[in-house]
C-alpha positions as CSV (number, residue, x, y, z in Angstrom):
1,M,-11.5,55.4,9.1
2,R,-13.2,56.4,6.2
3,I,-9.5,56.2,3.9
4,R,-8.8,52.4,5.6
5,T,-13.2,51.5,4.9
6,L,-12.6,52.2,1.4
7,L,-9.3,50.4,0.8
8,G,-10.3,47.5,2.7
9,A,-12.9,47.1,0.3
10,V,-11.0,47.4,-2.8
11,M,-8.6,45.0,-1.6
12,A,-12.1,42.9,-1.1
13,A,-13.1,43.4,-3.9
14,A,-9.6,42.4,-6.0
15,L,-9.8,39.2,-3.7
16,A,-13.0,38.3,-4.5
17,A,-12.1,38.4,-8.5
18,C,-9.4,36.9,-8.0
19,A,-11.2,33.7,-6.8
20,S,-13.8,34.6,-9.7
21,T,-11.5,34.0,-12.6
22,D,-9.1,31.5,-13.6
23,R,-6.3,32.8,-11.8
24,P,-5.5,31.2,-9.0
25,A,-5.8,33.4,-5.9
26,P,-2.0,33.8,-4.9
27,I,-0.8,31.4,-1.6
28,P,-0.2,33.1,1.1
29,D,3.0,32.7,3.3
30,A,2.8,29.6,6.4
31,D,4.5,30.5,9.1
32,I,7.1,28.4,11.0
33,E,6.7,29.3,14.1
34,N,2.6,28.1,14.3
35,V,4.1,24.2,13.1
36,R,7.0,24.4,15.5
37,T,4.4,24.9,17.9
38,H,1.8,22.4,17.2
39,V,4.5,19.7,16.4
40,N,6.2,21.0,20.2
41,Y,2.8,20.5,22.1
42,L,1.7,17.2,19.7
43,A,4.6,15.3,20.4
44,D,5.9,16.4,24.5
45,D,6.4,14.0,26.9
46,A,3.9,14.6,28.3
47,L,1.2,13.5,26.1
48,A,2.8,10.1,26.7
49,G,2.4,9.0,22.6
50,R,-0.6,9.4,22.0
51,E,-2.2,5.7,22.1
52,T,-5.8,5.9,21.3
53,G,-8.0,5.9,24.4
54,T,-5.4,7.7,26.4
55,P,-5.6,10.6,28.8
56,G,-2.9,11.5,26.6
57,Y,-5.0,11.0,23.1
58,R,-7.2,12.9,24.7
59,A,-5.1,16.2,25.6
60,A,-4.2,16.2,21.8
61,A,-8.1,16.1,20.3
62,D,-8.4,19.2,23.3
63,Y,-5.8,21.1,21.7
64,V,-6.3,20.4,18.2
65,A,-10.3,21.3,19.1
66,A,-9.0,24.2,20.8
67,Q,-7.0,25.6,17.9
68,F,-9.9,24.9,15.5
69,R,-11.6,27.5,17.7
70,A,-9.4,30.3,18.1
71,M,-9.1,30.3,14.0
72,G,-13.4,30.2,14.3
73,L,-14.2,27.1,12.5
74,Q,-16.9,25.7,13.0
75,P,-18.2,22.6,15.5
76,A,-18.5,19.9,12.8
77,G,-18.6,16.6,15.0
78,S,-21.4,15.1,16.4
79,D,-20.9,16.5,19.9
80,G,-19.2,19.9,19.0
81,Y,-15.9,19.4,17.3
82,M,-15.8,15.7,18.4
83,Q,-17.1,12.4,16.8
84,P,-16.9,10.2,19.9
85,V,-16.2,6.9,18.1
86,P,-16.7,3.5,19.8
87,F,-14.5,1.2,20.2
88,R,-14.8,-2.3,22.1
89,R,-11.3,-3.6,23.0
90,A,-10.6,-7.3,23.4
91,S,-8.0,-8.3,25.8
92,W,-7.1,-12.2,25.9
93,N,-8.9,-13.7,28.5
94,S,-6.7,-16.6,30.8
95,V,-7.5,-19.4,28.6
96,E,-5.7,-19.0,24.6
97,P,-6.6,-19.4,21.6
98,T,-7.0,-23.2,20.7
99,L,-6.1,-24.8,17.0
100,M,-6.5,-29.0,16.6
101,L,-6.0,-30.4,13.5
102,Q,-8.2,-33.8,12.9
103,G,-7.2,-36.6,10.3
104,R,-7.2,-40.1,10.0
105,D,-4.6,-41.1,11.9
106,G,-5.3,-39.4,14.9
107,D,-5.5,-35.1,16.4
108,I,-2.5,-32.6,16.4
109,A,-2.2,-29.7,18.7
110,F,-0.7,-27.1,17.2
111,E,0.8,-24.3,20.0
112,F,-0.6,-21.0,20.2
113,G,2.7,-18.3,19.5
114,E,4.8,-21.6,18.3
115,D,2.4,-22.8,15.3
116,F,0.1,-20.1,15.3
117,I,-1.3,-16.8,16.1
118,A,-4.2,-15.1,16.7
119,S,-5.9,-11.9,18.1
120,P,-8.6,-11.3,20.9
121,P,-12.6,-11.7,19.0
122,T,-13.6,-8.9,19.2
123,L,-17.0,-9.9,18.3
124,S,-17.8,-12.5,20.5
125,E,-15.8,-13.4,24.2
126,D,-16.1,-16.5,23.1
127,T,-15.9,-18.6,19.6
128,A,-15.6,-22.1,19.0
129,T,-15.9,-23.5,15.2
130,T,-14.9,-27.1,13.8
131,A,-15.2,-27.8,9.8
132,G,-13.3,-29.6,7.1
133,L,-10.7,-27.8,5.3
134,V,-10.4,-26.7,1.6
135,F,-7.3,-25.0,0.4
136,V,-8.2,-21.9,-1.6
137,G,-4.8,-20.6,-3.0
138,F,-4.8,-16.8,-2.2
139,G,-8.0,-16.9,-1.6
140,I,-8.7,-14.2,-4.3
141,E,-11.9,-14.0,-7.3
142,A,-10.2,-11.6,-9.4
143,P,-11.4,-13.0,-12.9
144,D,-10.7,-9.8,-14.9
145,Y,-7.1,-10.2,-13.8
146,G,-6.5,-13.6,-14.1
147,V,-7.1,-14.8,-11.0
148,D,-10.2,-16.3,-9.5
149,D,-8.7,-19.0,-6.4
150,Y,-12.8,-20.4,-5.5
151,A,-13.7,-21.3,-9.1
152,D,-14.8,-25.5,-9.3
153,L,-14.7,-25.8,-5.5
154,D,-17.1,-25.5,-2.7
155,V,-16.5,-24.6,0.3
156,N,-20.1,-23.8,2.4
157,G,-19.7,-24.4,5.9
158,K,-16.0,-24.8,5.8
159,I,-12.5,-23.8,6.9
160,V,-10.5,-22.3,3.8
161,V,-7.0,-22.8,3.8
162,I,-5.4,-19.6,2.2
163,L,-1.7,-18.4,1.0
164,S,-0.5,-15.1,2.1
165,G,0.3,-12.8,-0.3
166,R,-0.7,-12.4,-3.8
167,P,0.5,-14.0,-7.1
168,Q,2.9,-12.4,-9.4
169,K,1.0,-11.3,-12.2
170,M,-1.3,-9.4,-10.6
171,P,-0.8,-5.2,-10.4
172,S,1.1,-4.2,-7.7
173,E,-2.1,-1.5,-5.6
174,V,-4.3,-3.9,-7.4
175,G,-2.9,-7.3,-5.9
176,A,-2.5,-5.5,-2.4
177,H,-6.5,-4.5,-1.9
178,Y,-7.1,-8.3,-3.0
179,A,-4.3,-9.6,-1.0
180,S,-5.7,-7.3,1.8
181,T,-6.7,-9.9,5.2
182,R,-9.8,-8.0,5.3
183,T,-10.5,-8.5,1.7
184,K,-9.4,-12.2,1.6
185,R,-12.0,-13.0,4.6
186,E,-15.3,-10.8,3.0
187,T,-14.5,-13.5,0.3
188,A,-14.3,-16.6,1.9
189,A,-17.7,-15.2,3.9
190,R,-19.3,-15.0,1.2
191,H,-18.9,-18.2,-0.7
192,G,-20.3,-19.6,3.0
193,A,-17.2,-19.9,4.7
194,V,-16.5,-20.2,8.9
195,G,-13.3,-19.9,9.3
196,T,-9.6,-18.9,7.7
197,I,-6.4,-20.1,8.4
198,L,-3.6,-17.8,6.7
199,L,-0.7,-19.6,6.0
200,N,2.9,-17.9,6.5
201,T,5.0,-17.9,2.5
202,P,8.5,-17.9,2.1
203,Q,7.8,-14.2,0.3
204,R,6.3,-13.1,3.9
205,E,8.9,-14.1,6.0
206,K,11.4,-12.4,4.2
207,R,9.0,-9.7,5.1
208,W,7.9,-10.0,7.6
209,P,9.3,-12.7,10.1
210,F,7.1,-15.2,12.1
211,R,8.5,-14.3,14.9
212,R,8.4,-11.0,14.5
213,S,4.1,-11.4,15.2
214,V,5.2,-13.8,17.8
215,E,6.1,-10.3,19.8
216,H,2.3,-9.2,20.0
217,L,0.9,-12.2,20.7
218,H,-0.5,-10.7,24.0
219,D,-1.4,-7.1,22.2
220,D,-5.1,-6.3,22.8
221,N,-7.2,-6.2,19.6
222,L,-9.5,-2.9,19.1
223,D,-11.9,-2.2,16.4
224,W,-14.8,0.5,16.2
225,V,-18.8,-0.7,16.7
226,R,-21.1,-0.1,14.8
227,E,-24.5,1.4,15.5
228,D,-25.9,-2.5,15.4
229,G,-23.3,-3.3,18.1
230,I,-21.3,-5.3,15.6
231,P,-17.4,-4.4,15.4
232,G,-16.3,-2.7,11.7
233,G,-14.0,-4.7,11.1
234,A,-16.3,-8.4,11.7
235,I,-17.8,-10.5,10.2
236,P,-20.6,-12.4,11.9
237,G,-20.5,-16.5,11.2
238,L,-16.5,-16.3,10.5
239,H,-14.3,-17.7,12.9
240,P,-12.0,-14.3,13.6
241,G,-8.5,-17.2,12.1
242,V,-5.4,-17.6,12.4
243,M,-2.4,-17.6,11.1
244,L,0.1,-20.4,10.6
245,D,3.6,-20.6,10.4
246,M,5.2,-22.5,7.6
247,A,6.8,-25.8,9.8
248,A,3.1,-25.8,11.0
249,G,1.9,-25.2,7.4
250,R,3.3,-28.2,5.4
251,Q,1.6,-30.5,8.6
252,L,-2.0,-29.1,6.5
253,F,-1.4,-30.9,3.2
254,M,0.6,-33.6,4.5
255,G,-1.6,-36.9,2.6
256,A,-2.8,-34.5,0.4
257,E,-2.8,-34.2,-3.9
258,R,0.5,-32.0,-3.4
259,S,2.8,-30.3,-0.7
260,L,2.7,-26.8,0.6
261,D,6.4,-27.0,-0.9
262,T,5.0,-27.7,-3.5
263,I,2.5,-25.0,-3.5
264,F,5.1,-22.7,-2.9
265,T,7.3,-23.0,-5.6
266,E,5.0,-23.0,-8.3
267,A,3.9,-19.2,-6.5
268,E,7.3,-18.1,-6.4
269,N,7.7,-19.5,-10.5
270,G,4.8,-17.1,-11.3
271,L,1.7,-19.3,-11.6
272,V,-1.3,-19.0,-9.4
273,P,-1.7,-22.7,-7.0
274,A,-5.5,-24.4,-7.7
275,G,-7.7,-24.8,-4.7
276,F,-8.2,-28.6,-3.2
277,T,-9.9,-30.1,-0.4
278,L,-7.2,-31.3,2.3
279,P,-7.8,-34.3,3.9
280,Y,-7.9,-32.8,7.6
281,S,-10.8,-31.3,9.2
282,A,-9.9,-28.4,12.3
283,S,-11.6,-27.2,15.4
284,L,-10.9,-23.6,16.8
285,T,-11.6,-22.2,19.8
286,S,-10.7,-18.4,20.9
287,G,-11.8,-16.1,23.9
288,A,-11.3,-12.8,25.0
289,V,-12.8,-9.9,28.0
290,H,-14.2,-7.0,26.4
291,E,-13.7,-2.9,27.3
292,E,-15.4,-0.4,25.4
293,I,-14.2,2.6,25.6
294,T,-14.3,6.0,23.0
295,S,-11.8,7.7,21.6
296,P,-12.8,10.9,18.9
297,N,-11.7,11.9,16.2
298,V,-12.2,15.9,15.7
299,V,-14.1,17.6,12.8
300,A,-14.3,21.7,12.0
301,M,-15.4,23.2,8.9
302,L,-14.8,25.7,6.8
303,P,-17.3,26.6,4.9
304,G,-17.9,27.5,1.1
305,S,-19.4,30.7,-0.3
306,D,-20.7,29.1,-3.3
307,P,-24.7,28.7,-3.5
308,E,-23.9,26.1,-6.1
309,L,-21.0,24.3,-4.5
310,K,-21.2,25.0,-0.7
311,D,-23.0,21.9,0.2
312,E,-19.7,20.2,-1.1
313,Y,-17.2,18.8,0.7
314,V,-13.2,18.9,0.3
315,I,-11.4,16.3,3.2
316,F,-8.3,17.2,4.7
317,S,-7.6,14.3,6.4
318,A,-4.6,13.4,9.1
319,H,-4.1,11.1,12.3
320,L,-4.0,12.6,15.9
321,D,-3.0,9.4,17.6
322,H,0.4,7.5,17.5
323,I,1.7,4.4,19.4
324,G,1.8,5.6,23.4
325,I,4.3,4.0,26.1
326,D,6.8,0.6,25.3
327,E,6.1,-1.8,27.9
328,Q,9.9,-3.2,28.2
329,G,13.3,-1.5,28.3
330,E,15.4,1.1,30.0
331,G,15.3,4.8,29.5
332,D,12.8,6.7,27.0
333,R,10.2,4.5,25.9
334,I,7.9,7.2,25.4
335,N,6.8,7.1,21.2
336,N,6.7,10.5,20.9
337,G,5.5,10.5,17.0
338,A,6.4,13.5,15.8
339,Q,7.1,13.1,12.0
340,D,4.1,10.0,12.9
341,N,2.1,12.4,13.1
342,A,2.3,15.5,14.5
343,A,4.0,17.0,12.1
344,G,0.9,15.6,9.7
345,I,-1.9,17.2,12.5
346,A,0.4,20.9,12.3
347,V,0.6,20.6,9.0
348,M,-3.6,20.6,8.5
349,L,-3.8,23.2,11.2
350,E,-1.4,25.7,9.4
351,T,-3.7,24.9,6.2
352,A,-6.5,25.4,7.7
353,R,-4.8,29.0,8.6
354,L,-4.0,29.6,5.2
355,F,-7.3,30.1,3.8
356,L,-8.9,32.6,6.8
357,A,-5.5,34.4,6.3
358,S,-6.3,34.4,2.2
359,G,-9.0,36.6,3.0
360,V,-11.0,34.4,0.0
361,P,-13.6,32.0,1.9
362,P,-13.2,28.6,-1.0
363,R,-16.0,27.9,-2.9
364,R,-16.9,24.4,-1.4
365,S,-16.7,23.4,2.0
366,L,-13.3,22.2,3.7
367,L,-13.4,19.8,7.1
368,F,-10.3,19.6,8.8
369,V,-10.5,15.7,10.1
370,A,-7.9,14.6,12.9
371,V,-8.5,10.9,13.0
372,T,-7.6,8.8,15.9
373,G,-6.9,4.8,15.9
374,E,-4.7,5.0,12.6
375,E,-2.2,2.8,14.1
376,K,-4.8,0.1,15.4
377,G,-5.7,-0.1,11.8
378,L,-6.6,2.8,10.5
379,L,-10.0,3.1,12.4
380,G,-10.4,6.0,13.3
381,S,-10.9,7.1,9.3
382,D,-12.7,4.2,8.7
383,Y,-15.5,5.1,11.4
384,F,-15.6,8.5,10.1
385,A,-16.1,7.3,6.2
386,H,-19.1,4.7,7.7
387,Y,-20.2,7.9,9.8
388,P,-19.6,10.8,8.3
389,T,-20.5,14.3,10.1
390,V,-22.1,15.6,6.6
391,P,-23.9,13.7,4.0
392,A,-21.8,11.0,2.7
393,Q,-22.8,11.6,-1.1
394,S,-21.0,15.4,-0.8
395,I,-18.0,14.4,0.0
396,V,-15.9,15.3,-2.9
397,G,-12.3,14.4,-2.2
398,N,-9.7,13.2,0.6
399,I,-6.3,14.7,0.5
400,N,-4.4,13.0,3.7
401,L,-1.9,14.0,5.5
402,D,0.7,11.7,7.4
403,M,3.9,11.3,8.5
404,P,5.0,13.6,5.6
405,M,8.7,13.3,6.3
406,L,9.8,16.6,7.0
407,L,13.5,16.3,7.2
408,Y,14.8,18.8,4.8
409,P,13.7,21.5,2.1
410,F,12.8,19.4,-0.8
411,R,12.3,20.1,-4.4
412,D,9.3,17.2,-5.2
413,I,6.6,16.2,-3.6
414,I,4.7,12.6,-4.2
415,A,1.3,12.2,-3.7
416,F,0.2,8.5,-3.7
417,G,-2.9,8.0,-5.9
418,A,-2.2,10.7,-8.2
419,E,-2.3,7.9,-11.3
420,H,-6.2,7.4,-9.9
421,S,-7.6,10.5,-10.5
422,S,-7.4,14.1,-11.4
423,L,-6.2,14.6,-7.9
424,G,-2.7,14.0,-9.7
425,Q,-3.6,16.9,-12.6
426,T,-4.1,18.8,-9.4
427,A,-1.1,17.7,-7.4
428,A,1.1,18.5,-10.8
429,R,-0.2,22.3,-10.8
430,A,-0.3,22.8,-7.7
431,A,3.7,21.7,-7.4
432,A,4.3,23.7,-10.1
433,R,3.0,26.6,-8.2
434,T,4.6,26.5,-5.9
435,G,8.1,25.3,-7.6
436,L,8.2,22.3,-7.0
437,K,7.1,19.4,-9.0
438,L,5.4,16.0,-8.6
439,S,7.4,12.9,-9.3
440,P,6.1,9.2,-9.5
441,D,6.0,6.6,-6.6
442,P,9.7,6.0,-5.2
443,M,8.6,2.6,-4.0
444,P,5.4,1.2,-5.7
445,E,6.5,-2.2,-4.0
446,Q,5.8,-1.1,-0.8
447,V,1.7,-0.2,-2.2
448,I,1.4,3.1,-0.4
449,F,-1.6,4.0,-1.4
450,V,-3.5,1.3,0.2
451,R,-2.0,1.5,4.2
452,S,-3.1,4.6,5.2
453,D,-6.4,6.5,6.4
454,H,-7.6,8.1,2.8
455,Y,-7.9,4.3,1.5
456,N,-11.1,4.5,3.8
457,F,-12.6,7.2,1.7
458,V,-11.4,5.4,-1.0
459,R,-13.6,2.5,0.0
460,Q,-16.6,4.7,-0.5
461,G,-15.7,5.7,-3.9
462,I,-14.2,9.2,-3.2
463,P,-10.6,10.3,-4.9
464,A,-8.2,10.7,-2.4
465,I,-4.3,11.2,-2.2
466,Y,-1.6,11.0,0.2
467,L,1.1,13.2,-0.6
468,I,4.5,13.3,1.6
469,T,7.7,15.1,0.3
470,G,10.0,14.3,-2.1
471,R,13.2,12.4,-2.1
472,E,14.8,15.5,-4.5
473,A,16.7,18.0,-1.7
474,V,17.2,21.7,-1.9
475,N,20.8,21.1,-0.9
476,P,22.8,19.2,-3.4
477,E,24.5,17.2,-0.3
478,I,21.4,15.9,1.0
479,D,20.8,12.3,-0.4
480,G,17.0,12.3,0.2
481,T,16.7,8.9,-0.4
482,A,19.5,7.7,2.1
483,M,17.3,10.6,5.0
484,Q,14.2,8.7,4.6
485,N,15.7,5.6,5.1
486,R,18.0,6.2,7.7
487,F,14.3,8.5,9.6
488,L,12.4,4.5,8.9
489,Q,15.2,3.0,10.3
490,E,16.0,4.6,13.5
491,R,12.8,6.9,14.7
492,Y,10.0,5.4,12.6
493,H,7.9,3.8,15.5
494,R,10.8,4.4,18.3
495,P,10.9,7.1,21.1
496,A,13.4,8.6,19.3
497,D,10.8,10.0,16.9
498,E,10.7,13.6,18.6
499,A,10.6,17.3,18.2
500,D,14.4,17.8,18.2
501,E,16.7,18.1,15.2
502,Q,15.1,15.5,13.2
503,I,12.6,18.4,12.1
504,S,12.7,21.2,9.0
505,Y,10.3,23.4,10.0
506,P,11.6,25.5,5.9
507,A,10.7,22.4,4.8
508,A,7.1,22.4,6.9
509,K,6.3,25.7,5.6
510,Q,6.9,24.3,1.5
511,F,4.4,21.3,2.4
512,T,1.8,23.2,4.1
513,E,2.4,25.8,0.9
514,V,2.0,23.4,-1.6
515,N,-0.9,21.7,0.4
516,Y,-2.7,24.8,0.5
517,A,-2.4,25.3,-3.5
518,I,-4.0,21.8,-3.9
519,A,-6.7,22.2,-1.7
520,R,-7.5,25.6,-3.1
521,E,-7.5,24.1,-6.5
522,V,-9.7,21.5,-5.4
523,A,-12.1,23.8,-3.3
524,D,-12.5,26.5,-6.0
525,A,-12.8,24.3,-9.6
526,D,-15.7,23.8,-11.4
527,A,-15.9,20.6,-11.3
528,K,-15.2,18.5,-8.5
529,P,-11.8,15.8,-8.6
530,A,-13.2,12.2,-10.8
531,W,-11.5,9.5,-11.0
532,N,-9.4,7.8,-14.4
533,A,-11.9,6.3,-16.2
534,G,-11.6,2.8,-15.8
535,D,-9.2,3.0,-12.7
536,F,-9.6,0.2,-11.1
537,F,-10.5,1.6,-7.7
538,G,-13.2,4.0,-9.2
539,D,-14.7,1.5,-11.3
540,L,-14.6,-1.0,-8.1
541,F,-15.8,1.4,-5.3
542,A,-17.5,4.0,-7.4
543,G,-19.3,2.1,-9.7
544,E,-17.7,4.3,-12.7
């Protein structure tokens, strides 16, 4: 006993020395079988696709909480390990939304599902507005990038008509921020508009045909609810809005100073179409039935050890939900979501275990957050970002795990957002420590940086990165790009995303260990993560 006690003391001292010097602590070995067990449970048919608010999702949340508890992580939700998220689900009433165009020559009624689409409103069960129409180009206010679509236009009390997308001259990620429906609606409301009509464009039609959107015509609409009862994505005083197909959109410009096709041509030639008043007004009505539900985020904490840094928090996030069961079809209709995102949750759980197995507590505290409602519009992470269970100003960084693509052993990783903050250099160093390299974003046109849960932390001014495996396989006979594309085409958001031979657990081991290395450096560094000087997102959201 005496020998063992002394040996333990020596080992503890050695580990403490590692933590107190510039030499990083060794990376423990990830256990493939742990990851496999987590994926198999979370992607099992019994959980019915883990759709937000369902018993299957709650079973998944209970499982994650039990894993946190078994590891000895502290509960860090608002109710033990759980942070119940209040949601409002809006379903179409028996009366469908209407859109009536009013002009000198009479009224034109547009057909829901043929001419326009809309989502059930979450703010009110009955909405209506009538106002004149003003075309505002892309609806973007970004004078620093040469785009100010509201300049010299009076839209107070008007319904604004907006092109989808963004001008070609805007940088992709910056443009993606301004091109989001959320940002466009916020901008319209700021200028006093009372409604929005979004126009389908030839560019959008190529990426996502209007008929594909019509397939979701009768889907429910879900949003989290603020403490004052207002849905998180709603804007009081602004009608929830509609989108017009191109043929219907052209009718808004009949008799106007320029046709919609002329405007399309201007945009395709790189110009920024100027706005103008349209010779019509429109009446919009909408109705819904509301239901209040809850679905929890699951939150655990590993306390930091440094007296000065332990009150700073690094957040690991991964979404726990998936898309549930297909309403139509034959055979297997359960969307199990093995890669998306049972694998991300499994990696997060194993990363947490590695910190405990290392015997060296992090200097900063770590929060592990399994979020709900990602598939409904990044809702659970948005709620957590607005109502964090630790002081908001104490959150210093976010590492997000979403569909990590565990398809083959790999030589590189991709960190979306790496170029925006010091987390990029951290990821590169961690990759090198684990025998990997950090590769640039292979698909910048997809603007992934603004499309997963980490972006809600970015919107709160918090530096963040989102990791997936790279496209260089260890086996030279494997084309990583082709294999990832095949997954997206054949399995993504389909019942085929199952816990079967598609998942490479040697890749899961690699991915877990590089995530641990990144988090270890962030947690133990003297300086917290920082936005790069002059970065658009840092300047916009953090005011630096």
